N, C-alpha and C positions, 0 to 999 in steps of 0.2 A: 504494500500500500504506500509506504513512504517513498519507495523507488519510483512508483508511478507518478506521484505528486511531483517529485523532483524532475522527472523526465518531462512532464507536462509544462512545468515552469520554464525549463530550458528551451522547449520548443517555442513557447510564447515569446520569450526573450529574443530568440534567434529571428523569428518573423518580424518582430517590431524593429530590431536592429537592422535587418535587411532593408525594410522600408525606409528607415531613417537614413541609411547610407546609400539610397538609390541614386544612381548617377544623374547629376543635374547638368543641363546645358544652359549656357548664358549667351544671350544675344543683345546687341546694342545698336541703336541707330540715332544719328544726330537729327536735330529738328528738321522736319519736312522731308526726311528720308524714311525708308520702310524697313521694319524688322521682319525677317523671314524665318519662320519656325517650321521645323519638319521632323518627322519621326519615321522609322523604318516601317515596312509592311507589317500588318497585323498588330501595330501599336498605335496609340493616340496620345495627343498632347494633354498634359495636366499642368496648368500654370501654378508655380510655387510663389513667386514674387513678381511684382511689376512696379516700376516707378517712372513717371514722366516728370522731369524737372532737372535738378542739378545737385550733386553732392560732392563735387570737387572742381578744381580749376584746370585739371589736366585733360579729362575726357572732352572731346569735341571742342578744342580751343577756339576762342572767338574774342573779338574786341568788346562785345556787349555781354559782360558778366558782372552783374551787380551783387549777386549773392551765390553762395554754393550750398545753400540750405533751404531747398524748396522741393516739394513734390505734390503733384495733383492728387487729391484725396480719392478720386475715382479711378486711379490708375489700375489697380488690381481688378476691380469689378469690370471695367471695360474690356481688358485683355482676356479675362476669364470668359466673359460673355461671347467674345468673338472666336476664341481658340480652343477652349476645353472640349475634348472629345474628337477633335479634328486631327487628321494626319498631316495636313499642310495648312499654314495660316500666315497671312500677311497683315501687319498692323502699321499704320502710318504714325510716326512721331510728330504729332501736329496739335496746335491749339484748338483746331476745329474738332478734334476727337476728344481731347482731355480738358479743354479750357486752358487758361494761362495762369499757372500757379505763381509765377514771378515775372511780372512785366519788365521788359527791357533786359532780360537775361536770356541768352541763347541756351536752349535746353537739349535734352536727349532722353530717349526711352531705353530703359534697361529691363530685360525680362529673363527670369530664371524659370526653367520648366523641366519636366521629366517625361519620358516616353513610357507609357504603361501598356500592358497587354490589354487588347480590347476585350470588353465583356459584352457578348451578344453581338447583334448585327451592327454594322457601321452606321453612324448617323449620316444623313445627307449633308453634303457640303453646304456650309452656310453662305448665303449671298454676300457679296462684297457690300460694305457700307456705302450708302449714297450720300453725296454732298449737295446741298442746295445753297446758293448765294442769293441774297436779296439786297440790292443797293439801298442806301439811305433814302428815306422818304417814299419808298415803294413797298408794294405788297407782293408776296410770292405764294406759291401753292406747293405743298408736298402731298404726295398721294402714293398709294400702293394698289396693286392689281386686286382683282376679285379674290375674296377669302384670305387676304393678307392685310395686316394692320400695322400701323406705325409704331416703332419702338425708337425713342429718342436716345442717342448715345452721347451727344454733346451739342452745345450751342454757344457761340461767342459773338460779340458785337465789337467792331473796331476795324483795324486794318493791319495786315501783316505782309502785304505785297503791293506793287504798283499796277499790276495787270488786271486784277479783279476790280470791276466797277471803276474804270479809269476816270480821272478828273484832274483839272489843273490845281485843285485845292487839296494837295497832299503834303502836309508838313512832316509827317512821320509815317513809317510803316511798322512801328513797334508799339502798338497799343491794342489792347484787347480786354474785354470784361466778360466774365462768365455769368453775369447777372441774368441773361436771357434763359439760361438752362432750366431752372425750376419753373419759370413761367410757361415756356414752350412745352416742357414735359407735361405740365398740368393741362395745357390746352389741347395737345395733339396726341399724346400717348394713347394707344388703343383705338384711335380713329383710322378710317380708311383714307380720309382726305382732310387737309387742314390748311387754312389760310394764315400766313404769318406776315408780320409787318416789321420793317426796320426803321426805328425812329428813336431819337434821343428822349422823347417823352416817355417811352416805355423803359429804356435801358440805361438812361443817363448818357453822359458824353465823356468817354474815356480819353479822347484826344480832340480838344477844341480846335476849330478851323481846319480840320481834316475830314474829307468826305469818307464816310465809313460804309461798312456793309455787315449784314447779318449772315453768319455761317451756321448751318444746321447739318449735323451728321445723324443719319437714321438708317434703320433696317426695316424691311418688311417681313413680318413674322406672323405666327399663329396668334389669334386674338388672346387666348389664354396666357401665352407667354408674355405678351405686351402688357396685359393688365396686371399680371403677377409682378413684373419688373417695376411697373408704376407704383404698386403698393409697397414694394420694398424700398424704393427711393423715397416715397413720402414718409415712411416710418423712420428712415434714417435721418431725414431732414427735421422731423419732429423732435428727435432726440437731441 
């Protein structure tokens, strides 16, 4: 009896230790580049950690680094939502996906993940996230096909380049606010179609005298998944 208990304990310890020491892969991409994650056949991605921001001055060196201590709070949730259970996954390191945790600082995305043996049939490949831009003072429309519903991944208002919504009134390309995210999520999540507006009256003015635009990142998914995600986000915001 004693030997059986000892053997059982050793087995449990060995399994736990094996999982703990599971080989992790790490990928990184500088801002506006793409992280490419992949696993061998019959295995799938499980995200361990993810951080969009900056935690040192060495990675992705740049002239615009005001801080080395920032990370988007939704980093892990976003990457898990896009990549968990997939064999291949691409995630863009972008303010339009994660928001801007540190304005005027050039950021990067770091992801750690493991490849696990698939349990059951492979899930269908997730659709690539869609991006919609709405120029300041205008209205835009986001929509999904029949039987699919909007799931908001990210939303920002500001300007991060000169090509989107071109204008002679551009004093900076380094301003962004994540203030639109909860408003657009509350308005559009779980809907099949949604009208969005880009205006200072709604989101404030992150860069005065610069013509701005609204960026919305979304997926089209099953209604249950979209509503569940909305409920989780609202619960986290209430906390």
